[in-house]
C-alpha positions in Angstrom: -0.3 -17.7 -18.1 0.5 -15.0 -20.7 -3.2 -14.7 -21.5 -4.1 -14.3 -17.8 -1.4 -11.7 -17.4 -2.6 -9.8 -20.4 -6.2 -9.9 -19.1 -5.0 -8.5 -15.7 -3.1 -5.7 -17.4 -6.0 -4.8 -19.6 -8.3 -4.7 -16.5 -5.8 -2.4 -14.7 -5.6 -0.2 -17.8 -9.4 0.0 -17.9 -9.6 1.0 -14.3 -7.0 3.7 -14.8 -8.9 5.0 -17.8 -12.0 5.4 -15.5 -9.9 7.4 -13.1 -8.6 9.6 -15.9 -12.1 10.2 -17.2 -13.4 11.2 -13.8 -10.4 13.6 -13.3 -10.9 15.2 -16.7 -14.7 15.6 -16.2 -14.1 17.2 -12.8 -11.4 19.5 -14.3 -13.7 20.7 -17.0 -16.5 21.2 -14.4 -14.2 23.2 -12.2 -13.2 25.4 -15.1 -16.8 26.0 -16.2 -17.8 26.9 -12.6 -14.8 29.2 -12.2 -15.6 31.1 -15.4 -19.3 31.4 -14.5 -18.4 32.6 -11.0 -16.0 35.2 -12.5 -18.7 36.4 -14.9 -21.3 36.8 -12.1 -18.9 38.6 -9.8 -17.9 40.9 -12.7 -21.5 41.8 -13.4 -22.2 42.5 -9.7 -19.1 44.6 -9.4 -20.0 46.8 -12.4 -23.5 47.2 -11.1 -22.2 48.2 -7.7 -20.0 50.8 -9.3 -22.8 52.2 -11.4 -25.3 52.5 -8.5 -22.6 53.2 -5.8 -24.1 50.5 -3.7 -27.6 52.1 -3.4 -29.5 49.2 -5.0 -30.3 45.7 -3.8 -28.0 43.0 -5.3 -28.4 39.3 -4.8 -25.2 37.4 -4.1 -26.9 34.1 -3.7 -26.0 32.8 -7.1 -22.4 33.8 -6.7 -22.1 32.0 -3.4 -23.8 29.0 -4.9 -21.3 28.8 -7.8 -18.5 29.4 -5.4 -19.6 26.5 -3.2 -19.9 24.2 -6.3 -16.5 25.2 -7.5 -14.9 24.4 -4.1 -16.6 21.0 -4.0 -15.5 20.1 -7.6 -11.9 21.1 -6.8 -11.9 19.1 -3.6 -13.2 16.0 -5.4 -10.6 16.6 -8.2 -7.8 16.7 -5.6 -9.2 13.5 -4.0 -9.2 11.5 -7.2 -5.8 12.8 -8.2 -4.3 11.6 -4.9 -5.9 8.2 -5.4 -4.4 8.1 -8.9 -1.0 8.8 -7.4 -1.1 5.3 -5.8 -1.5 3.9 -9.3 1.5 5.9 -10.5 3.6 4.7 -7.7 2.7 1.0 -8.2 6.3 0.3 -9.4 7.2 0.0 -5.7 6.4 -3.2 -3.9 5.0 -1.5 -0.7 2.8 0.9 -2.6 1.6 -1.9 -4.9 0.9 -4.1 -1.8 -1.2 -1.3 -0.2 -3.3 -0.9 -3.4 -3.7 -4.6 -3.9 -4.7 -5.1 -0.2 -7.4 -2.4 -0.4 -8.7 -3.9 -3.7 -8.7 -7.4 -2.3 -10.7 -6.5 0.8 -12.9 -4.0 -0.9 -16.1 -6.2 -0.9 -15.6 -7.4 2.6 -15.1 -3.8 3.8 -18.3 -2.7 2.0 -20.3 -5.4 3.7 -18.7 -4.6 7.0 -19.4 -0.9 6.6 -23.1 -1.6 6.2 -23.2 -3.5 9.5 -21.1 -0.9 11.2 -23.4 2.0 10.0 -26.5 0.2 11.2 -25.1 -0.5 14.7 -23.4 2.9 15.0 -26.5 5.0 13.9 -28.7 3.0 16.2 -26.5 4.1 19.2 -26.4 7.7 17.8 -30.2 7.9 17.6 -30.5 6.5 21.1 -28.1 9.0 22.6 -29.8 11.8 20.7 -33.2 11.0 22.0 -32.3 10.3 25.6 -29.7 13.1 26.2 -30.9 15.9 23.9 -32.5 17.8 26.8 -29.6 17.4 29.2 -26.4 17.6 27.2 -25.5 20.2 24.5 -23.4 17.6 22.7 -26.5 15.6 21.8 -28.9 18.4 20.9 -29.1 17.5 17.2 -28.6 14.3 15.3 -25.4 15.8 13.6 -24.0 16.8 17.0 -24.8 13.3 18.4 -23.0 11.8 15.4 -19.9 13.9 16.0 -20.0 13.2 19.7 -20.2 9.4 19.2 -17.2 9.5 16.9 -15.3 11.5 19.6 -16.4 8.9 22.1 -14.8 6.2 20.0 -11.6 8.3 20.1 -11.7 8.5 23.9 -13.3 12.0 24.3 -16.4 11.8 26.5 -17.8 13.1 29.8 -19.0 10.0 31.6 -19.9 11.7 34.9 -22.3 14.1 33.1 -23.9 11.3 31.2 -24.4 9.4 34.5 -26.1 12.3 36.1 -28.4 12.9 33.1 -30.1 9.5 32.8 -29.7 6.1 34.4 -29.7 4.3 31.0 -26.9 6.4 29.5 -24.0 4.7 31.4 -25.3 1.2 30.5 -25.6 2.0 26.8 -22.3 3.9 26.9 -20.5 0.7 28.1 -22.4 -1.3 25.5 -21.5 1.2 22.8 -17.8 1.0 23.7 -17.8 -2.8 23.9 -19.6 -3.3 20.6 -17.8 -0.7 18.5 -14.3 -0.7 20.0 -13.8 -4.4 21.0 -16.0 -6.2 18.4 -16.5 -4.1 15.2 -13.0 -2.5 15.2 -11.3 -5.9 15.7 -13.4 -7.3 12.8 -12.2 -4.4 10.6 -8.6 -5.1 11.6 -9.0 -8.8 11.0 -10.4 -8.2 7.4 -7.4 -6.0 6.5 -4.8 -8.2 8.1 -6.2 -11.3 6.4 -6.0 -9.6 3.0 -2.5 -8.3 3.8 -1.2 -11.8 4.8 -2.8 -13.4 1.7 -1.0 -11.0 -0.6 2.3 -10.6 1.3 3.8 -13.8 -0.2 2.9 -12.7 -3.7 4.4 -9.3 -3.1 7.6 -11.0 -1.8 7.9 -12.8 -5.1 7.0 -9.8 -7.2 9.7 -8.0 -9.0 10.1 -4.2 -8.9 9.6 -3.9 -12.7 10.1 -0.1 -12.6 12.8 0.8 -10.2 12.7 4.3 -11.4 14.2 5.9 -8.2 17.2 3.6 -8.1 17.8 4.1 -11.8 17.6 7.9 -11.6 19.9 7.9 -8.6 22.4 5.7 -10.4 22.3 7.9 -13.5 22.7 11.1 -11.4 25.7 9.6 -9.6 27.3 8.6 -12.8 26.8 12.0 -14.4 28.1 13.9 -11.4 31.0 11.5 -10.8 29.8 10.6 -7.3 29.7 6.8 -8.1 33.0 5.0 -7.7 32.3 2.6 -10.6 30.4 4.1 -13.5 29.5 0.7 -15.0 27.8 -0.3 -11.8 25.4 2.6 -11.8 23.5 1.3 -14.8 22.8 -1.9 -12.8 21.2 -0.3 -9.8 17.8 -1.5 -10.8 18.9 -5.2 -10.2 20.8 -4.7 -6.9 18.2 -6.4 -4.8 18.0 -9.4 -7.2 21.8 -9.7 -7.3 22.0 -9.7 -3.5 19.3 -12.4 -3.3 20.9 -14.5 -6.0 24.3 -14.1 -4.2 22.8 -15.3 -1.0 21.2 -18.3 -2.7 24.6 -19.0 -4.4 26.4 -19.0 -1.1 24.0 -21.4 0.4 24.2 -23.8 -2.7 28.0 -23.6 -2.7 28.2 -24.5 1.0 25.9 -27.5 0.4 28.1 -28.6 -2.5 31.3 -28.3 -0.5 29.8 -30.5 2.3 28.7 -33.2 -0.2 32.1 -33.2 -2.1 33.8 -36.0 -0.2 30.8 -38.2 -0.5 30.6 -37.7 -4.2 34.4 -38.5 -4.5 33.9 -41.8 -2.7 31.0 -42.7 -4.9 33.1 -41.9 -8.0 36.0 -44.0 -6.9 33.8 -46.9 -5.9 32.2 -46.8 -9.4 35.7 -46.8 -11.0 36.8 -49.7 -8.9 33.7 -51.7 -9.8 34.0 -50.9 -13.5 37.7 -51.7 -13.8 37.9 -54.5 -11.1 39.8 -56.7 -13.5 42.7 -54.2 -13.6 45.0 -55.2 -10.8 47.1 -52.1 -11.2 44.2 -49.9 -10.0 45.1 -48.5 -6.6 42.9 -48.7 -3.6 40.0 -46.3 -3.0 41.7 -44.8 0.1 44.9 -44.2 -1.9 43.0 -42.5 -4.7 41.2 -40.3 -2.2 44.4 -39.2 -0.6 46.0 -38.6 -4.0 43.0 -36.5 -5.2 42.9 -34.5 -2.0 46.6 -33.8 -2.1 46.2 -32.6 -5.7 43.3 -30.4 -4.8 45.3 -29.0 -1.8 48.3 -28.2 -4.0 46.1 -26.5 -6.6 44.4 -24.4 -4.0 47.8 -23.3 -2.5 49.0 -22.3 -6.0 45.9 -20.3 -6.6 46.3 -18.5 -3.3 49.9 -17.6 -4.0 49.0 -16.3 -7.5 
């Protein structure tokens, strides 16, 4: 088990290193593009001041570098936010989310291929049949956007009906296939992975309860906590509650089985020392033992 756990941790560290390498490369790329953009703008500004704007100047390269810089920064922010999920993996819920996405990754990739084939076939059909009658389907990109909007419930069914007699038939087919079949397949894949990993997440400890620890320390330093010694144990609060609940259940079971065990003990004593005639009866011993326990309990309550 230790070897398997070590292998899993090494694989997770390897994946996190890949994320860090991508983030570092994108950061360097963004810095280089920003410097190049600044140099190009500075050259054009100096030239504009020298000629007072009377010469032709090309801003195409500057706009190109500016666009590349924006794309690199956008990708950098995207990967940093994904990395944030890795940083917050000390929490059960965030860890369950990341593990669910990782568990159903291959199934989602296969499903996305099927979805794209079906979806683009409908997009191409609507583009060809409605491009002359509806502005929303004039180009392939507009048809793609309109089909996504149709999945969200934004469509003009009356206009589609007036345009072509095939459009309402394929519209209904589009909604049935994409909304009732493919979307439910997507949900079933995610829910299956979630239910598979939910039991493991319930047994998983929060190894890094950083938030509870920081709150406990803050309360102890500021004097807000009533018991300073308890603030250091905030990380194990959930485990203590769970163990207390289990302890209560075990104690109630033991209390219910106590008379039976006493009878078994007295029967064993009677069988073992049957030759001793001075040994009292089982019922007498039971009454004596219960009276002693009752007297001891009352003494403890009075104290």
